[in-house]
C-alpha positions in Angstrom: -0.3 -0.1 0.2 1.2 3.6 -0.7 2.2 5.8 2.0 -0.9 8.2 2.6 0.7 11.0 4.9 1.5 13.3 2.1 -1.7 12.3 -0.2 -4.1 15.1 1.0 -2.0 18.0 -0.6 -2.9 16.5 -4.2 -5.3 18.4 -6.2 -8.0 16.0 -7.8 -11.2 17.7 -9.5 -13.9 15.0 -9.3 -17.6 14.7 -9.7 -18.3 14.0 -5.8 -21.1 12.7 -3.7 -20.6 11.8 -0.2 -21.4 8.2 0.7 -22.2 6.3 3.6 -23.8 3.0 4.9 -26.8 2.3 3.5 -26.4 4.7 0.5 -28.4 3.2 -2.5 -27.2 1.5 -5.6 -25.4 3.1 -8.4 -22.3 3.2 -10.8 -20.7 5.6 -8.5 -21.1 3.5 -5.3 -19.6 0.2 -7.1 -16.7 2.0 -8.5 -15.7 3.3 -4.8 -16.1 -0.2 -3.3 -13.9 -1.5 -6.6 -11.4 1.1 -5.9 -10.9 0.3 -2.3 -10.4 -3.2 -2.8 -8.2 -2.4 -5.5 -6.1 -0.4 -3.3 -6.0 -3.3 -0.5 -8.3 -1.4 2.0 -11.1 -4.3 1.8 -11.3 -8.1 1.8 -12.7 -9.2 -1.4 -16.3 -8.2 -1.4 -19.0 -8.4 -4.0 -19.3 -5.2 -5.5 -23.1 -4.7 -5.8 -23.3 -1.0 -5.9 -24.4 -0.6 -2.2 -22.4 0.9 0.7 -22.5 -1.4 2.9 -20.3 -2.8 6.2 -17.4 -4.0 4.1 -17.5 -0.7 2.3 -17.5 1.4 5.3 -14.8 -0.9 7.1 -12.6 0.0 3.8 -13.4 3.6 4.1 -12.1 3.8 7.9 -9.0 1.7 6.8 -8.3 4.3 4.4 -8.9 7.3 6.4 -6.8 5.9 9.8 -3.7 5.3 7.1 -4.1 8.8 5.8 -4.4 10.2 9.2 -7.7 12.1 8.5 -10.8 11.9 10.8 -11.9 8.2 10.9 -15.7 8.4 10.1 -16.3 5.5 7.8 -18.3 8.2 5.6 -16.7 8.3 2.0 -16.2 12.1 1.8 -14.4 14.9 -0.4 -11.2 14.2 1.6 -11.4 10.4 1.5 -11.8 10.7 -2.5 -8.7 12.6 -2.6 -6.3 10.3 -0.5 -8.2 7.4 -2.7 -7.0 8.7 -6.1 -3.8 9.7 -4.8 -3.2 6.1 -3.8 -4.5 4.4 -6.9 -2.3 7.2 -9.1 0.4 5.4 -7.4 -0.4 2.0 -7.9 -0.4 2.6 -12.0 
């Protein structure tokens, strides 16, 4: 896994929607779960488009490793960190 401590300074322009447990189905939601799994932050999960307990756990791991407030809610700060992690893996 990439070092997340410096990721917050990266500037990323994205269409964004705050996601939390129980968020409904949709492409953006399934993409987040897939991205978290690709970054090694969730166990293998069935990407079904729902933000459930495994996705929330992955978001919490991301937030903890990045030293940002651990809420389990996929917010803009979490998005920037995850995009930076994925860029370092490419």
